[in-house]
N, C-alpha and C positions, 0 to 999 in steps of 0.2 A: 332815437327813442321818443316815443310820443310823450309830450309833457303831461304831468299829473296835477296841474294846477286846479284849484276848486273852480267848478263851473266851466271847465275847458271843453271845447268841442274836439274830440279825439278821433283821429284816424285809427282804425283798428289794426295796428301793427302787432308785432310780436310782444310777448310779455317779458318784463324784467330784463333777462339777459339777451333777449332776442332782438336783433337789429333789423332795420329795414334795408333792403338792398335791391340792381338791374344789370343785365349784361347787354352787350351791344346787340342791336337789332340785326337779324339775319335778313338777307334780301329775299322778298317773297317770290315764289315760283309763279309762272304764268297761270297755273291751275288755281292759284289762290284768289284770282279776281272773279269771284262768284259770290252770290248771296249765301248766307248761312241757311242750310236746309232745316226744315222742321224735323226735330229729332224723333226717332221711332220710340214709342213706349217700350220699356223693358219688361219682360215677363216677370211676374211675381215669383219670389223665391219660396220654395216649399219649406215648411218648418223642419228643423233637424230632429226635433223630438218625435218619438214614436207615437206620442199621444196627439191627436188632432187638436188644433187650437179652436176653442169655442168661437164660432163666427161672430158672436156679439162683441168680441174683443177687437175685431177688425173694423176700423173706422175709415173715413175718408182720409184722415191724416196719415194713418199707417200705410194705406195704399199709395198715397202721394210720396211718402218717404221711400217706399219700396221701389217706386218708379225712378226717382231722381238720385238717391244716395249712391248707387254704383258709379255715377258720373262725377262725383265730388272728389277732388284730389287735394293732397297737401303740397304746397309749394315751398320748397326749401331753398334758401339762398346763402351764399357766402360772399363776403366782401372784406377787403383789406381796411383795417381801421388803425389810425395813427394813435400811438400811446407814448407816454413819457418814457424816455430812455433811462435805464438803470445800469449799475455796474455789472449786473449779471449778464447783460447782453454781450459784453465783451468776453466775459469768462466762458460762456457757453457757445459763443460764436453765432448767436442768433442775429437776425436783422434788427437793427436798432429802430425803435419807434414804430413798429408795425405788428399787428396781430390779426388773425382771421376771426371775424365776427359772424355768427350764424343768425339766420332769421327764418321764421316760419309764418306762412299765411295759408289761405285757401284759394281754390279755383274750381271751375267745372268745365267738363268737356262738352264742346258744342258741335264738333264734327268727328266722325268715327275714325278719321285719318290723323287724329292727334292734335287738333286745334283746341286751345284752352283759353278761357277768359278769366282774368283776375284783376286786382287793383294795380295801378301803376306804382303806388307807394310800397307795395309788397316786394317788388323786384328792383326798385330804384337804387342805383349805385352798385348792384351786385356784379361780381366778377364770375360767379358761377350760379346757375339756376338748375334745380332738379325737381322732378315731380314724382311723388309717391302715390300709388294707387291704393284703393281700399284694402287690397290683400297684402300690401307692403311692397309690391314690386316697384322699383324705382327706375326712372328714365332720366337721362340728361335732357335739358330743355334749352331751346333757343328762344330769344325774344324776337318775335316777328315785328313788333312795334309797340310803342306806348304813347299815351296821350295824357300828360300830367294835368292839363286843364280839366279834363273830365275824370281824372283818376282811374283810367282804364288801361289795361295792357292785354296783348294777345301773345300766348306762348305756343310752341309747337314741340311735340315729342315724336320720335320715330316709332310709330306703332300703328297698327291697322285694326279694324273691326272692334273699336272700343265702344263701351256703353256711352250714350250721349244724353244730355239733359234736354227735355222738350222745352222750347222757348215759346212763351205765351206773349201777351201784350200787357203793358202797364196802364193802358188807357181803360177807363171804365171800372177801375177798382172800387169796391164798395167799402166805405168806412165801417169797420166792425167785422169784416169778413175774416175768416181764419187764414193765417199765413204761417209758414214754417221756415225757420232759418237753419241751414245745414252748413257745418264748417268744422274747423279744427281748433277750438279755443285752447290756448296754452300749448299747442303743438303736441308732442309726444309725452308731455308730462302726465297724461292720463293713462299711459301704458301701452297703447296700441294704435294702429293706423285707422281704426274705424271712426268715421265722422260723428260728431255730436249733433243732436237734433233738439231744437227748442221751438215751442209753439206759442203763438200769440195772435193778435189781430192787427189789421191795418188801422193805425191810430190816426193817420192823416195822409193826404196826398198834396202835391204841389208845395211842399215845405221849402221856403227859402231861408237858409240859415244865415242870419246876419252876423253871428259870431263865427269866425273862421278858425279852422285848426291849423296845424303846421303844414307847410307846403303850399304850392300855388293852386291847388284844385279849387274849382268853383262848386259850391254846394247849393244848387238851386233846383227847384222842381223835384224835390226828393220825396221818396215814400217813407213815412214814419211808421214804426212798428214797436210794440212792446214785447215782441219775442226776444228772449235774452240773447244779446250779442256781446261777445267778450273779445279781448285781444287774441288774435290768431284767426278769428272769423273773417277777417278782411278778404274780400274776393269771392267768398262763398255765395251760393244762390239763396234768394228769398223766393219761396214757392207758394202757390195757392193750394187749397185743399184738393183741387183737381190734378195736381202734380205738374204744373207748368211754372217755369221760372218767370217771375215778374220783376225781379230786381237783383242788383249785385250789392251785397252788404259792404258798407264802406266806412261808416263813422258812427260814433255814439256821443251823446252829451252826458257828461258825468262830473260830479263834484268830488268823487272818491277814487276814480281810476277803474271801477268796475261797472257792470251794467246796472242801470236803475230803471230800465224800461223805456229809454229814449234812444232808440236805434234808428238809423237812416240807411236807405238803400238807393242806389242809382237806378232809375227806371230802365227796364230791359229794352224798350224801344230805342232809347239813346245808346245803350251799350251795343245793341245790334248794329246800329249805323256806324258807330266808331269802329267796331270790330271789322266790318266789311271794308271800311276805308283803309284800315291798317293792313288787312290781308291783300287788298288790291294795290296799294301804293306804298305801304310801309310807314305812312304818316297820315294825319287827318287834315283835310282841307278845312280851313277856318272861315266860316261865313263872315262877310263884312259888308256894311252899307255906308259906313263913314259918319256915324253920329256919336256925339258925347252927350250923356244925360246928366241932369242935376242929381247929385248923390245925397240922399237923406239917410243918415245912419240910424242904427237902432235906438240911439240915445235921443233922437229927435222926436220921439213919441209915436204912439200907435196911429195917430191920425195920418201921418205921412205914409203909412203902408198902403193907403188907398188914394194917395194924392196924384196918381198917374205918373207917366214917364215923360218928363219935360225935356225937350231937346235944348241943350245949353250951347252946343257947338256943332257945326257941320264942316267936315273936312273938304277943302276945295277940290273940285274935280271928282268927288266920290259919287257912288250911285245915288246917295241921298240928295246931293246937290243937283244931279242931273234930273232926278224925279220931281224937283220943286219943293222939297221939304224946307222948312224955315226954322230958324232959331225961335224958340218960344212955342212951337207946336207941341201938343201933348199926344203921345201915342196911347190910344185906349184899347186897340185890338189889333192882332196880327193873325190872319187866317181865322181859326176857331178858338184862339186863346185870348182871354181878356187880359189886358196889360194894366195892372193896378199900380205898379211901381217899377223902379229900375231893376229889381231882382227878377220880376216876371219877364222883362225884356232880355235879361241875360239868359234866362231859361229858354226863351224863344230862339235866341241866336244859336243855342246849342242844337236846336232841332232843325233849323233851316239848312238847306243844301246849296252849295255854290252852283250858280247857273239857273236857279229857279227864280220866280218872281214872287216877292213877298207882298201880299195885299194888306196894306196898313190902313187902319181907320184912325184919323187924327182929329183932334179938336183944335180949331184955330179961331180965335175971336168969338168964342161961345158957340161956334157952328162946327159940326162934324163933316168930314169929307174923306173920300177914299183916295189913297195915293199908292200906286203900284211901283215898287222898287226892285230893280234887278240885283240879285245877290251876287257879289263877286268875291274873289280871294282877297286876303289882306294885301295891301299894295306892295309889300316886299316880296311876295311870292312870285309875281310876274316880272320883277325887276331883273336887270342883267346882273349876273353873278361874276365876280372877279376872283379867281383862285390865286392864293399867295402861298407858294412853296408847299403845296399839298397839305397845308396845315390850317389854312383859313379860307373862308369864302366871304367876300365883302360885297356890299351893295351901296350905291351912292345914296346919301341922305337927300330925300326929296321933300317937298312941302307937304305932300299927303302923308308920308311916313312920319314926318316931324309932328304934324297935328295929331295923327292917330295915337302915337306913343307918348305925346307930351314932352318931347325932347327940347331942351333949351338951346342947344347949339344950332347955329344957322347953317352950318356946312360940316361935312365929315363923311366917314365911311362906317356903315352899320355892319356889325359882325353877324352874318347870317348863319354860318356854321363854324365850329372850332373843334379840333381834335381833342381827345381827352388829355393827351400829352401836353399840349399848349395850355389847356384850361388849368391843369394842375400846376404847371410851372409858372404861369403868369397871372393866374386868377381871372383871366379874360373869359367872358361868357357870351353866348348868343344874345343879341339885343344891345350889347354895349356899342357906343359910338366913339370911334377913334377920331380925336380932334387935333392931335399934334404928335409928331415924331421928332424927338430932339427939339431943335428950334424951328422946325418946318410945320406950319399949319396944314392940316389935311383938308383938301377941298372936296374930293370925291374918291370913289373906290379905286379907279384906275391910277390916280396920283398916289394914293396910299401904297399900292403895290409897287410902283416905281421907287418911291422913297425907301420902303423896306428893303428892296433889292439893292439900292445904292448904299445904304448904311450897313448891309449885311457883311461887307468885307472891310468895314472901317471902324470896328470896335463896338463898344456897348451902345445900346439904344434905350432911351427913356420914352415911354409911350404914355400919353395922357388920353384918358377916355372918360366919357360920361355914362353914368348908370343911375337911373332913378333921380335925375336932377342934380347929382353930385359928381364932381370931377375927381378922378383918382389917377394915380400914376404907378407905373411898374417898370423896373429896369431889367434888361435881358441882353443876351448876346446871341446872335445867330451863328451856329457852327455847322 
């Protein structure tokens, strides 16, 4: 549940009893590897009343809502939640310590064959996901893929000829122009499946939120609006008065738990890129050039928000090193984006694509110069993967991975993928570095696989692993 601390930046999850939840991603079909088409405008619905509506009541906003609202859906989730055991569990024969928790969010259809965009935190951890249409028709949904860093997910339902939301562009938004948020605040508490509509203006663009909410999402280069956004609106569209989607509602800043006119949406240009990657590959390729920047927190003062993005560290062998960037260089521009601080650079990284060349303008010794850097995948993506008993995928810890992730261990095996079963049983997560098994230090992924196989028939195993600079241990037996 999203915390309700004063001044907290909240992801817009379900209200009160509603839990956030995700199911396993389905393998995308070959037909998925295509760009999202521009949606066809939907015909305006005729009024049901026998009396014609006065044309003066029809505005740009009502026409925009008529165009997009049929494509807005309710995303319903279920997940198993651990609870404290009670004597009644034994008496009634129920499973001790578990119960089903429900969650509700919003989403919108982007392809008429059932492709839906929503927030990753809406479906995170769910064992079941379903989608309810405007008329109440409900479909089971599969998760095509999710990107927690960008807080975006793509769902699919088995349906054809669905109404779709026209996708616009988030570039060139005007401060003060009308926007409309459509979604399902508080789920079905309002009595039916019709989405709610709230109107406001674009309050700001390019917002970098220095106070983070729960979860690992990066809130940079966001659209700010004063259109009322409340719990349950997560994943719904933010649209212009012309009826085009320009953002995905994602978070609010609130001291009270409700909307106070500080809402934020993920720009649709970024959402489109992420959705296309998820449809084509089931995952998002993460752009990387191999630089670490000096971090100036919000408490450091407003002056630091325009201090530039100063390179503090360069990963050996990285694209940045190959391009000739140096420690102390200040990145001031990338393509057409001004880089005022490290948050602007984070936003630019989310827009870059693997394989393209980033044209950087850097300030070095009071002089500016251009440096072209070839954007690559994160170093672990191209590393050789070692499968361990179909439950783990490991990669050897390299100097590049160690520098990029800030890992203290000098050798070990990085967990690239781990099954849900092992994650729940051992507490092991992707990104953890296995450094020792029983009394045997781990040197690389291949050796870790051999050691695990050796100990698998010899009794219990104690595993030591590093996470965020701290070493933990876990005991288990392979059966």
